[in-house]
C-alpha positions in Angstrom: 99.4 75.9 87.3 97.4 77.9 88.9 99.5 80.0 89.6 101.1 80.5 86.0 97.7 81.2 84.9 96.9 83.8 87.4 99.8 85.2 86.4 98.9 85.1 82.6 96.1 87.1 83.6 98.7 90.7 84.5 98.2 93.2 82.5 101.9 94.3 80.9 102.1 96.6 83.7 101.2 94.5 86.6 103.6 92.2 85.8 105.8 95.4 85.3 105.0 96.8 89.0 104.9 93.0 90.4 108.7 92.2 89.6 109.3 95.5 91.1 106.7 94.3 93.8 108.8 91.9 94.5 112.2 92.9 94.6 111.6 94.8 97.0 111.0 98.4 95.6 108.5 101.1 97.9 105.9 102.2 95.3 107.2 105.6 95.2 110.5 104.3 93.8 108.3 102.2 91.6 106.6 105.0 90.1 109.7 106.7 89.4 111.4 103.7 87.3 107.7 103.6 85.2 107.1 107.5 85.2 104.2 107.4 86.7 102.1 108.7 89.8 102.5 106.8 93.1 98.7 106.7 92.8 98.8 104.8 89.4 102.0 102.0 91.3 99.0 101.7 94.1 96.3 100.8 92.1 98.1 98.5 90.0 100.0 96.8 93.2 96.3 96.6 94.8 94.5 94.5 91.0 97.7 92.5 91.6 97.3 91.3 95.1 93.8 90.2 94.0 94.8 88.9 90.7 97.7 87.1 92.3 94.9 86.3 95.6 98.4 87.1 97.3 97.6 87.9 101.2 101.1 90.1 101.3 104.0 91.3 100.0 105.8 88.0 101.3 103.0 85.7 99.8 103.7 87.2 96.7 107.6 86.6 96.7 107.0 83.2 97.4 104.7 82.9 94.5 107.5 84.9 92.3 110.0 82.6 93.5 107.3 79.3 92.6 106.7 81.3 88.9 110.4 81.3 88.5 111.6 77.9 89.8 108.9 76.5 87.4 110.0 77.8 84.1 
């Protein structure tokens, strides 16, 4: 429940970045897909990590798996 709550705090753009990060995409690939700069993606990615309380991308992937399993 806490995990779902934290995910709910993400903005729509942060959710897009979250989804692509857990797919294993690079910042450059995410920027191209979203039509934004790599620097902007880095900022969103940093906020996603902070809001989700993830220490690493591996943590973020585990969280995404739990979220998908809970739906």
